[in-house]
C-alpha positions in Angstrom: 0.0 0.0 0.0 1.4 3.4 -1.1 1.6 6.0 1.6 0.5 9.5 0.9 3.2 12.1 0.9 1.3 14.3 3.4 -1.9 13.4 5.3 -4.3 15.0 7.7 -6.4 12.4 9.5 -9.6 13.2 11.5 -8.2 16.4 13.0 -10.2 19.1 14.8 -8.5 22.5 14.2 -8.7 24.6 17.3 -7.5 28.1 18.2 -8.0 29.8 21.5 -10.2 27.0 22.7 -12.6 27.4 19.8 -13.0 24.7 17.2 -12.8 26.2 13.8 -13.0 23.1 11.6 -14.0 19.6 12.8 -12.9 16.1 11.8 -10.9 17.1 8.8 -9.1 14.5 6.6 -7.3 15.1 3.3 -4.0 14.1 1.7 -1.3 15.1 -0.8 -0.9 11.9 -2.6 2.5 12.5 -4.2 5.4 14.9 -3.8 5.0 18.1 -5.9 1.2 18.1 -5.8 -0.5 21.4 -5.0 -3.8 21.7 -3.1 -5.9 24.7 -2.4 -8.3 25.2 0.6 -11.2 27.4 -0.3 -13.7 29.1 2.0 -15.0 32.4 3.3 -13.0 34.6 5.6 -12.8 33.6 9.2 -13.8 29.9 8.5 -10.6 28.5 9.8 -8.3 28.1 6.8 -5.4 30.0 8.4 -5.8 27.9 11.5 -5.3 24.8 9.5 -2.0 26.2 8.1 -0.8 27.2 11.5 -1.6 23.8 12.9 0.2 22.0 10.1 3.2 24.3 10.6 3.3 23.4 14.3 2.1 26.7 15.7 -1.1 25.2 17.1 -1.4 21.7 18.8 -3.9 19.0 17.9 -5.9 17.1 20.5 -7.3 14.4 18.2 -6.3 12.8 14.9 -2.9 13.2 13.3 -0.8 15.1 10.8 1.8 13.1 8.9 4.6 14.1 6.4 6.7 11.6 4.5 5.3 8.8 6.8 6.3 10.6 10.0 3.9 11.9 12.5 4.2 15.6 13.1 1.2 16.2 15.3 -1.2 14.0 17.4 -2.4 13.9 20.9 0.9 12.2 21.9 3.3 13.8 19.5 4.2 17.5 18.6 7.3 18.1 16.5 8.5 21.6 17.0 7.9 24.0 14.1 11.6 24.5 13.4 12.1 20.7 13.0 9.3 20.1 10.5 11.0 21.5 7.3 7.7 23.3 6.6 7.7 26.9 5.4 4.7 29.1 6.1 4.2 32.4 4.2 1.6 34.5 6.0 -1.0 36.8 4.3 0.1 39.8 6.3 3.6 41.3 6.0 5.9 38.9 7.8 9.2 40.6 6.7 11.7 41.8 9.4 11.4 45.6 9.4 15.0 46.2 10.2 16.3 44.2 7.2 16.3 45.1 3.5 14.1 43.0 1.2 17.3 41.3 -0.1 18.4 40.4 3.4 14.9 39.1 4.3 14.9 36.8 1.2 18.4 35.6 1.9 17.3 34.4 5.3 15.6 31.6 3.4 18.8 30.7 1.5 20.7 30.7 4.8 18.3 28.2 6.3 18.9 26.0 3.2 22.7 26.2 3.3 23.2 22.6 4.5 21.1 21.1 1.7 22.4 19.5 -1.4 21.0 19.9 -4.8 19.8 23.5 -4.5 16.9 23.7 -7.0 16.6 27.4 -7.4 19.0 30.3 -6.9 18.4 33.7 -5.2 18.6 35.5 -8.6 16.2 33.1 -10.3 13.4 33.5 -7.7 13.9 37.3 -7.7 13.6 37.4 -11.5 10.6 35.1 -11.6 8.7 37.1 -9.1 9.9 40.5 -10.5 11.2 42.0 -7.3 14.7 43.0 -8.4 13.9 46.7 -8.1 13.0 46.5 -4.4 15.9 44.5 -3.0 17.6 47.5 -1.4 14.4 48.8 0.2 12.9 48.2 3.6 9.5 46.6 4.2 7.9 50.0 5.1 9.0 51.4 1.7 7.3 48.8 -0.5 3.6 47.9 -1.3 1.7 45.1 0.3 1.8 43.1 -3.0 5.6 43.5 -3.2 5.9 42.4 0.4 3.9 39.3 -0.4 6.2 38.4 -3.3 9.2 38.9 -1.2 7.8 36.6 1.6 7.0 34.0 -1.1 10.6 34.2 -2.5 12.0 33.7 1.0 9.7 30.7 1.7 10.6 29.0 -1.7 14.3 29.4 -1.1 14.2 27.3 2.0 13.3 24.4 -0.2 10.8 23.0 2.3 9.2 19.5 2.2 5.9 21.4 2.4 5.1 25.0 1.5 2.1 26.7 3.1 0.8 29.9 1.5 -1.9 32.0 3.2 -3.7 34.1 0.5 -0.4 34.6 -1.3 -1.8 36.9 -4.0 -4.4 38.8 -2.1 -2.6 42.1 -2.1 -1.3 42.0 -5.7 -3.0 44.3 -8.3 -5.6 42.4 -10.4 -3.7 43.5 -13.6 -0.6 41.7 -12.4 -2.2 38.8 -10.5 -2.7 36.5 -13.4 0.9 36.8 -14.5 2.1 36.1 -11.0 -0.2 33.1 -10.9 1.5 31.7 -14.0 4.9 32.3 -12.4 4.0 30.8 -9.1 2.6 27.7 -10.8 5.8 27.4 -12.8 8.0 27.6 -9.7 6.0 24.9 -7.8 5.9 22.6 -10.8 9.5 23.0 -11.7 10.8 22.5 -8.2 8.1 19.9 -7.3 7.4 21.6 -4.0 4.3 20.1 -2.3 2.1 23.1 -1.4 -1.1 23.9 0.4 -2.6 27.3 -0.6 -5.3 29.0 1.3 -7.5 31.4 -0.7 -11.1 32.7 -1.1 -10.6 33.1 -4.9 -12.0 30.0 -6.7 -10.4 30.9 -10.0 -7.0 31.1 -8.4 -7.6 27.7 -6.7 -8.8 26.0 -9.9 -5.8 27.2 -11.8 -3.0 26.5 -9.3 -4.1 23.2 -7.7 -4.3 19.5 -8.4 -7.0 19.1 -5.6 -9.4 21.6 -4.0 -10.9 21.5 -0.6 -14.1 23.5 0.2 -14.5 24.5 3.8 -17.9 25.6 5.0 -19.7 25.6 8.4 -16.8 24.1 10.3 -16.5 21.1 7.8 -14.4 20.1 4.8 -17.4 19.7 2.5 -15.7 18.5 -0.7 -12.1 17.5 -1.6 -11.6 16.7 -5.3 -9.9 17.9 -8.5 -10.9 21.4 -9.6 -13.0 20.1 -12.6 -15.1 18.0 -10.3 -15.6 20.6 -7.7 -16.8 23.1 -10.3 -19.0 20.7 -12.5 -20.0 18.2 -9.8 -20.5 20.0 -6.5 -21.6 17.5 -3.9 -24.0 19.7 -1.9 -26.2 22.8 -2.1 -23.8 24.5 0.3 -20.9 24.2 -2.2 -23.1 25.4 -5.0 -24.1 28.5 -3.1 -20.4 29.2 -2.0 -19.1 28.9 -5.6 -22.0 31.1 -6.9 -21.6 29.8 -10.4 -25.3 29.1 -11.2 -28.8 28.7 -9.9 -30.9 25.8 -8.7 -34.2 25.4 -10.4 -37.1 23.0 -9.6 -37.6 20.1 -11.9 -39.2 16.7 -12.0 -37.3 13.5 -13.2 -39.2 12.1 -16.2 -36.8 9.3 -17.4 -33.3 8.0 -16.7 -31.9 10.8 -18.9 -34.4 13.6 -18.7 -36.3 15.9 -16.4 -38.9 18.6 -16.9 -39.1 22.2 -15.7 -42.3 24.2 -16.0 -40.6 27.1 -17.9 -37.6 25.5 -19.7 -39.4 22.4 -20.7 -37.7 19.1 -21.2 -34.0 19.0 -20.3 -31.9 15.9 -21.3 -28.5 14.7 -20.1 -26.7 12.4 -17.9 -27.5 12.3 -14.2 -24.5 12.4 -11.9 -26.7 10.7 -9.2 -29.8 8.7 -10.2 -33.3 9.5 -8.9 -36.5 7.5 -9.2 -39.0 8.6 -11.9 -41.3 11.4 -10.6 -38.8 12.7 -8.1 -38.9 16.5 -7.5 -35.3 17.8 -7.5 -33.3 21.0 -7.7 -31.3 21.2 -10.9 -28.1 23.1 -11.1 -28.0 25.5 -14.1 -24.5 27.0 -14.7 -23.9 29.9 -17.1 -22.4 27.6 -19.8 -25.4 25.2 -19.8 -27.8 27.2 -21.9 -27.2 28.4 -25.4 -28.3 31.7 -26.9 -30.6 31.4 -30.0 -32.5 34.5 -31.2 -34.9 32.3 -33.3 -36.0 30.3 -30.3 -39.6 30.5 -29.1 -38.3 30.3 -25.6 -37.7 33.9 -24.7 -36.9 35.6 -21.3 -36.3 39.2 -20.3 -32.7 40.4 -19.8 -32.4 42.0 -16.4 -28.6 42.2 -16.0 -25.5 42.0 -18.3 -22.0 41.6 -17.1 -19.1 42.2 -19.5 -16.1 40.0 -18.7 -13.9 41.0 -21.6 -14.1 37.8 -23.7 -17.7 37.1 -22.6 -21.0 38.4 -21.4 -23.0 36.8 -18.6 -26.7 37.7 -19.2 -29.1 37.3 -16.3 -32.5 36.2 -17.6 -35.7 36.5 -15.5 -38.3 33.8 -16.0 -42.1 34.3 -15.7 -41.8 32.7 -12.2 -39.0 35.2 -11.3 -36.1 32.7 -11.5 -32.9 34.5 -12.4 -30.9 32.3 -14.8 -27.3 33.2 -15.9 -26.3 32.5 -19.5 -22.7 32.7 -20.9 -22.3 34.3 -24.4 -19.0 35.1 -26.2 -18.5 38.9 -26.4 -18.2 38.9 -30.2 -21.6 37.4 -30.8 -23.4 39.3 -33.5 -26.6 40.3 -31.6 -25.8 41.9 -28.2 -28.8 42.3 -25.9 -29.6 45.2 -23.6 -31.5 45.3 -20.4 -35.3 44.5 -20.9 -34.6 42.9 -24.3 -36.0 39.4 -25.0 -33.3 36.7 -25.1 -33.8 33.4 -26.8 -32.7 30.1 -25.3 -31.9 27.2 -27.7 -34.2 24.2 -27.6 -34.1 21.3 -27.0 -32.0 21.9 -23.9 -29.3 19.3 -23.4 -26.9 19.5 -20.4 -24.1 17.0 -20.4 -24.0 16.5 -16.7 -27.2 16.9 -14.7 -26.3 17.9 -11.1 -29.4 17.5 -8.9 -30.2 17.7 -5.2 
C-alpha cells in the first residue's frame, strides 16, 4: 500500500479553545502536488495552516509528512524541526532588514542542503522583485511584500510549503501573470504546497486538488474540474456562486422537466426515481443563446467579462438564470430585451439535489 506524501487524519482544528473546523481528513498523494483550501473569511483556513506548521497543537487525529507523525495527541514536532515553510498573508518581513536580506534568510536556512533547486537570482527574476531589493519593508507595497515573503519561503526548499492568501494584495492586472509564475515555480521545483484562498479561479488554476471548507467542515475535496462541475452539496453550489438551482421533475433515466424551460436531457450524476422532484443546477455555460427560439426571457442584468458576457434572464416565475455568451456574438442584448434560449436543452452533466 502506497503511503500518501502528506496526510491529515480526523483532526479538529482549534484556536483559543474554539473549534474552527471539525474532523478534517485530506491528503497530498505524491510529492509536488498542490492543493488549495477554499472558504469564506474567518472559516478556519489559516488555523489549518498554522496547525500544520506546528504553531497550534492538535488534541485528536494526526498530521503526517513523509510517513512521519508531526502532530497527534501524543506527538508534537516543533515548528523548526518540520521543514515546513509558512508564508503569512500579512507582511511577515523583518522591518530592520532590507528586502534582499529578508529573502536571503531563506537561503541561509537552506545552506546545508544538497541539490539546491533554485537560486536567489532566479526566484527574484521570476517574481519580478529585483527593483525593491535594497528597500525596507515599510518602503514597499503590500503586494511587493507578499512576493518577497514568497521568495523567502521558496528558497528554504521545504518539504511542504504553506501559502496563506499569497496573491491577495497583488494588483488584479498583475495577478494572473504572477499566478502563472507561481505555478511554474511549484511545478519545476516539485514543491508540495497547500494554498489557502477565497478566490476559486485562483484555486482552480493552481491546484491539483481543491478543498471547500464551510460551516466548520471540509465539505468537498476533489480535483478542480469535479468541484466546479460536480459540486456535492447545495452549500458548495451556493459558495461557488456559479449558477442557480431550479425546480424540476425527473421524467426518465436521462431527462427531467421544468415548468418554464421544458424538457432537459443529459446524464444524471446521481440517479433518482421517476417522478422525483429535484433542484437542478443550471450554470452559465449550460444554456445556449438562440435569437430564433420561441423560448424567450427578459434580460435583467448584463456583465461584461472581456471575452464574454454573462446575461441574467428573468423567467415568468422570477427565477434568475445566468447565460454565458462570447462577447463577439453578433446580436448583443440590452436590459429589458428578450433573449432566446436554444431548444431542445441538453446539459451533459445533470447535477441535482
